[in-house]
C-alpha positions, 0 to 999 in steps of 0.5 A: 603150305596149303595156299601154295599147294593149292596154287601150284596146280593152277599155275601148271594149268596156265603154263600147259594151256599157254604151251598148247595155245602156242603150238596150235598157233604155230600149226595154224601159221604153217597151214596158212603158209601152205595155202600159198604153195597151192598153185592149182585148183582143179574142178573134179569132173568139172564143178560136179557138186553144183552141176552134172559131172563131166558136162559142159555146164560143169566145165562152165561152172568151174570157170565161173567160180575161179578154178584154175583147171578142170578135170575130165575123164576120157573114153572111146566110143564104139566108132572110135570117137573120144568122149567124156564120162567117168564111169565105164557104164551109163547107168549112174549119170545118164538115162542109158544102160550098159557099157558106154563104149558099146554105143557110137558117139552119136548114140551117146550124145542122144542120152540125157546126162543131166536129169539124174542130178536135177531135172533142170539139166535134162538138156545136158549131153555127154560131151566129146573130147573135142567139145571139152577142149574147145570149151576150155581153150584160152580160158582154163587148164584142161586135165585129162584123166586117161581111162584107157591105155595103148598107142592108138588111144594116146595118139587120138587124144594128142591129135584132138588136143593139138587140133582143138585145144591148147597143149600148153594148157593141157595136163595129161593124167597118165596111168602108166609109165609107158603112157607117160613116156609116149606123151612126152613125145606126143604132147611135149608142151603139156604137163603130166600128172601121174595118177599112180596105181600104187606108191611102189611106182612113185620113183618110176613115174618120176623118172618117166618125166611127169611133173606132178604125182598124185597121192591118195589121202589114204596113203598118208594115214601112216605119216609123211614117208610117202610125201617125202618120197615124192618130194625127193624126186623133185616133183609136185604133189597133188592131193584129192579133196571132195567138198572143200570143207575146212577140216578136210582142207586143213588136213590136206594142207598139212602135207603142203600140196602144190595142187588140190582138186575138189568137187566143189572148187567154189567152196575150196577157194573160199576155205583157202581164203578163210585159212589165209586170212585167219593167220593175219588176224 
């Protein structure tokens, strides 16, 4: 009896360990399968981990590393021109001060938009939307994060894309249902990513005709209910990442997104490749 009683815990331990390993392998396989479902890799503000964000060099770096889309933020200057800058103020990413919209495009483009990141980028300037559209045309999808609202602003954006960009390779990042509806008329060939203000608006944006809906990772902390709501609308799911590291990417893939963004698309692509290859070993 002594021998048997001593052996049983060991047997149980082996069985439990085997079961946990089997579950882990099944989860890993599901995560690896989710990689194939990611059809869009978006460089957030360009390849902003490696270059000054929202600059031409960040756009070019996104191209170099193999991102499928580049995201930029669109604002209006004092003289009504469209330019690329994330923040409402100039202080963080340029040598300027105060509201960006208080300056004309000419004045904005006299600022140093690169030295804050690294002194070797001191020649970087704030791009106009025209420059960003031309830089991406025929090379990579362009995601426009529309930082403003209104018919006049939307029409200006659409005009630049029609004249200098490629509507078929433009993704319009809409922030209101009204804006989504307007762009269905203004740029009918373009896809739309709903940058929803709250989960309460998932179905409203879906009805407005968007193609993909973004959920913040913090909205997923209490389970899959919100992902299921997006799936129920028939729309794609976009999730924001940051550095493209393994743990973060695995957590995002657990929700089976169609689209991912990262400040470091090079690393994200390498991580996705690593996960896919690990399932084949």
